[in-house]
matplotlib code that plots the C-alpha trace (Angstrom):
import matplotlib.pyplot as plt

x = [121.0, 117.4, 118.4, 119.7, 116.6, 114.4, 116.4, 116.1, 112.4, 111.8, 113.9, 112.0, 108.7, 109.8, 111.0, 107.7, 105.8, 108.0, 107.3, 103.6, 103.5, 105.5, 103.3, 100.1, 101.6, 102.5, 99.1, 97.6, 99.7, 98.8, 95.1, 95.3, 97.1, 94.4, 91.6, 93.3, 93.5, 90.1, 86.6, 84.5, 85.9, 84.7, 85.6, 84.3, 86.4, 89.5, 89.0, 88.6, 91.8, 93.7, 92.8, 93.5, 96.9, 98.0, 96.5, 96.5, 100.1, 101.5, 102.2, 104.2, 106.1, 106.8, 108.1, 110.3, 111.8, 112.3, 114.3, 116.2, 117.4, 118.4, 120.3, 121.9, 123.2, 124.5, 126.3, 127.7, 129.3, 130.8, 132.4, 133.4, 134.9, 137.8, 138.7, 137.8, 135.0, 132.1, 131.0, 129.9, 127.1, 124.4, 125.3, 125.2, 121.9, 120.0, 121.4, 120.7, 117.2, 116.0, 117.7, 117.4, 116.1, 112.9, 111.5, 112.8, 111.7, 108.4, 107.8, 108.6, 106.5, 103.5, 104.0, 103.7, 100.6, 98.8, 100.0, 98.9, 95.6, 94.8, 95.8, 93.7, 90.7, 90.6, 91.5, 88.6, 86.3, 87.7, 87.1, 83.5, 82.9, 82.1, 84.4, 82.6, 79.3, 80.7, 81.4, 77.9, 76.4, 78.5, 80.8, 84.5, 86.5, 89.6, 87.9, 86.0, 88.6, 92.1, 92.2, 91.3, 93.9, 96.7, 95.9, 95.7, 99.0, 100.8, 99.6, 100.0, 103.5, 105.3, 103.3, 104.3, 107.9, 108.1, 106.8, 109.3, 112.1, 111.2, 110.8, 114.0, 116.1, 114.5, 115.5, 119.1, 118.9, 117.7, 120.5, 123.2, 122.1, 120.9, 123.1, 126.3, 126.3, 126.3, 125.3, 121.7, 121.9, 125.1, 123.5, 120.3, 122.3, 124.6, 121.7, 119.8, 122.8, 123.9, 120.6, 119.6, 116.4, 117.4, 118.0, 114.4, 112.9, 114.6, 113.1, 109.6, 109.8, 111.0, 108.0, 105.5, 107.0, 107.0, 103.4, 102.4, 104.4, 102.9, 99.3, 99.7, 101.2, 98.6, 95.8, 97.5, 98.2, 94.7, 93.0, 94.7, 94.6, 93.8, 90.6, 90.0, 91.7, 95.1, 94.8, 94.1, 97.1, 99.4, 98.2, 98.9, 102.4, 103.2, 102.0, 104.4, 107.4, 107.1, 106.5, 109.5, 111.8, 110.6, 111.0, 114.7, 115.3, 113.6, 115.4, 118.7, 117.6, 116.2, 119.3, 121.4, 119.2, 119.4, 123.0, 125.0]
y = [142.2, 142.8, 141.6, 138.3, 137.8, 138.4, 135.8, 133.3, 134.0, 133.4, 130.2, 128.9, 129.7, 127.8, 124.9, 124.7, 124.8, 122.0, 119.8, 120.6, 119.5, 116.3, 115.4, 115.9, 113.9, 111.0, 110.9, 111.1, 108.2, 106.1, 106.8, 105.9, 102.6, 101.8, 102.4, 100.4, 97.3, 97.6, 97.4, 98.7, 98.3, 99.8, 97.3, 99.5, 102.4, 100.2, 98.7, 102.0, 103.3, 100.1, 100.8, 104.5, 104.1, 100.9, 100.5, 104.2, 104.6, 101.7, 103.9, 106.6, 104.1, 101.7, 104.5, 105.9, 102.4, 101.6, 104.7, 104.6, 101.1, 102.1, 105.2, 103.2, 100.5, 103.2, 105.2, 102.1, 101.1, 104.5, 104.3, 100.6, 100.7, 102.8, 99.9, 97.0, 95.9, 95.9, 92.5, 94.0, 96.1, 93.4, 93.2, 96.9, 97.3, 94.6, 95.7, 99.4, 98.8, 96.4, 97.9, 101.7, 103.1, 101.2, 101.8, 105.4, 106.6, 104.8, 106.4, 109.8, 109.5, 108.1, 110.9, 113.5, 111.8, 110.2, 112.3, 115.6, 114.0, 112.8, 116.1, 118.1, 115.9, 115.8, 119.5, 120.3, 118.3, 120.2, 123.5, 122.6, 121.2, 117.7, 116.3, 118.2, 116.8, 113.3, 113.8, 115.2, 112.1, 109.8, 108.7, 108.4, 110.4, 108.4, 105.1, 106.4, 108.7, 107.9, 104.2, 103.0, 105.3, 104.3, 100.6, 100.8, 102.7, 100.3, 97.3, 98.6, 100.2, 96.9, 95.6, 98.7, 98.4, 94.7, 95.5, 98.4, 96.0, 93.8, 96.8, 98.5, 95.4, 94.8, 98.4, 97.7, 94.5, 96.4, 98.9, 96.2, 93.9, 96.1, 99.2, 97.9, 94.5, 92.2, 88.6, 88.3, 84.9, 85.7, 89.0, 87.3, 84.4, 86.9, 88.9, 85.8, 84.4, 87.6, 88.9, 87.6, 87.4, 90.1, 92.5, 92.2, 91.9, 95.0, 97.0, 95.7, 96.5, 100.0, 100.3, 99.3, 102.0, 104.6, 103.8, 104.3, 107.6, 109.0, 108.3, 109.3, 112.7, 113.3, 112.6, 114.6, 117.7, 117.6, 116.9, 119.9, 122.2, 125.9, 127.5, 128.6, 127.8, 128.9, 126.3, 123.6, 124.6, 124.7, 121.3, 119.8, 121.3, 120.3, 116.7, 116.2, 117.9, 116.3, 112.8, 113.2, 114.2, 111.5, 108.9, 109.9, 109.9, 106.5, 105.1, 105.8, 104.4, 101.2, 100.7, 101.0, 98.3, 95.9, 96.4, 97.8]
z = [115.8, 114.6, 111.1, 112.5, 114.5, 111.4, 109.5, 112.4, 112.6, 108.9, 109.0, 112.0, 110.3, 107.2, 109.3, 111.1, 107.9, 106.5, 109.5, 109.3, 105.7, 106.4, 109.3, 107.2, 104.4, 106.7, 108.2, 104.7, 103.5, 106.6, 106.2, 102.5, 103.3, 105.9, 103.4, 100.7, 103.0, 104.8, 103.2, 101.7, 98.2, 95.0, 92.2, 89.3, 90.4, 90.9, 87.5, 85.7, 87.5, 86.5, 82.8, 83.0, 84.8, 83.1, 79.6, 78.6, 79.7, 77.6, 74.6, 76.3, 78.5, 75.5, 73.3, 76.1, 76.8, 73.2, 72.3, 75.7, 74.9, 71.4, 72.5, 75.3, 72.9, 70.5, 73.2, 74.9, 71.6, 71.1, 74.6, 74.7, 71.2, 72.6, 74.9, 72.6, 74.9, 72.4, 73.6, 77.0, 75.3, 75.8, 79.5, 80.0, 78.1, 80.0, 83.5, 82.9, 81.6, 84.2, 87.2, 86.6, 83.3, 82.9, 86.4, 86.7, 83.2, 83.4, 86.8, 85.6, 82.5, 84.5, 87.1, 84.3, 82.9, 85.8, 88.7, 87.0, 86.0, 89.5, 91.1, 88.7, 89.1, 92.9, 93.1, 90.9, 93.1, 96.1, 94.4, 93.4, 96.9, 95.7, 98.4, 101.1, 99.7, 99.9, 103.6, 104.1, 102.5, 104.8, 101.9, 103.0, 100.4, 101.1, 100.4, 97.3, 95.7, 97.0, 97.9, 94.3, 92.7, 95.1, 94.8, 91.0, 90.7, 93.0, 91.0, 87.5, 87.6, 87.9, 84.9, 82.9, 84.0, 83.1, 79.6, 79.4, 80.3, 77.3, 74.9, 76.1, 75.7, 72.3, 71.3, 72.2, 70.2, 67.1, 67.2, 68.0, 65.2, 62.5, 63.0, 64.7, 62.9, 66.0, 65.7, 66.7, 68.3, 70.2, 71.5, 72.7, 74.3, 76.1, 77.4, 78.6, 80.4, 82.1, 83.5, 86.9, 88.8, 91.3, 88.4, 87.2, 90.7, 92.0, 89.1, 89.8, 93.5, 92.6, 90.2, 93.0, 95.3, 92.5, 91.7, 95.3, 95.4, 92.1, 93.1, 96.7, 95.8, 93.1, 95.6, 98.4, 96.3, 94.9, 98.2, 99.9, 96.9, 97.1, 95.9, 92.3, 89.0, 90.4, 93.2, 90.7, 88.6, 91.6, 92.8, 89.4, 89.3, 92.9, 92.3, 89.3, 90.8, 94.2, 92.8, 90.4, 93.2, 95.5, 92.7, 92.3, 96.1, 96.6, 93.6, 95.2, 98.6, 97.1, 94.9, 98.1, 99.7, 96.8, 95.6, 98.5]

ax = plt.figure().add_subplot(projection="3d")
ax.plot(x, y, z, "-o")
ax.set_aspect("equal")
plt.show()
């Protein structure tokens, strides 16, 4: 009987901890949204975050999209050739890239690069008491540190995903034309005629949500990090893992909304 009570006590404590974290995260997100929408604004900080999140992520996102499109075209041909349906490769590539692969892969790559960077930066500021110094000087840490990053991530991810759409489709085109001997004009025409506005728009909406999630989790994990080098490392790891999981969960929910 005592053993069962101990198990129930531990489960209850874990459940209370979970609800405490969720409540703190929700309040953190609402405060961040409020400070994004209301002045004061810091244009220089926002501009630097736009460059850091957008421009400096172009290389990794572009390479990921390019080779994903190439592999997708190659594997689609291998499977469709068994059913004499090779002509559907262009359709599969453009739908897979615009709806799923470009936003999800771009989100995961940016989460690994930007989410970890934001968490480490803010956690270091927490450890060195710079955030406490801001509060002492009447500077709102949310408006100065968190709002510019959340705003920049929400804005720049759709741009990155739109570029990834183009590069990913181009990667499929390269493999289809130069490896699988498809007609270039027919491939482009079939791609252009098959893709619809909702396919691209759904991916861009997902990208905006993913950008918000990545920057929010990076800021949250850094803001509430533990003390010392171990706290900074844990905050970085938690930011990447939690953002990646939330990206996959929200991707399913958004797909259900758009294409149910």
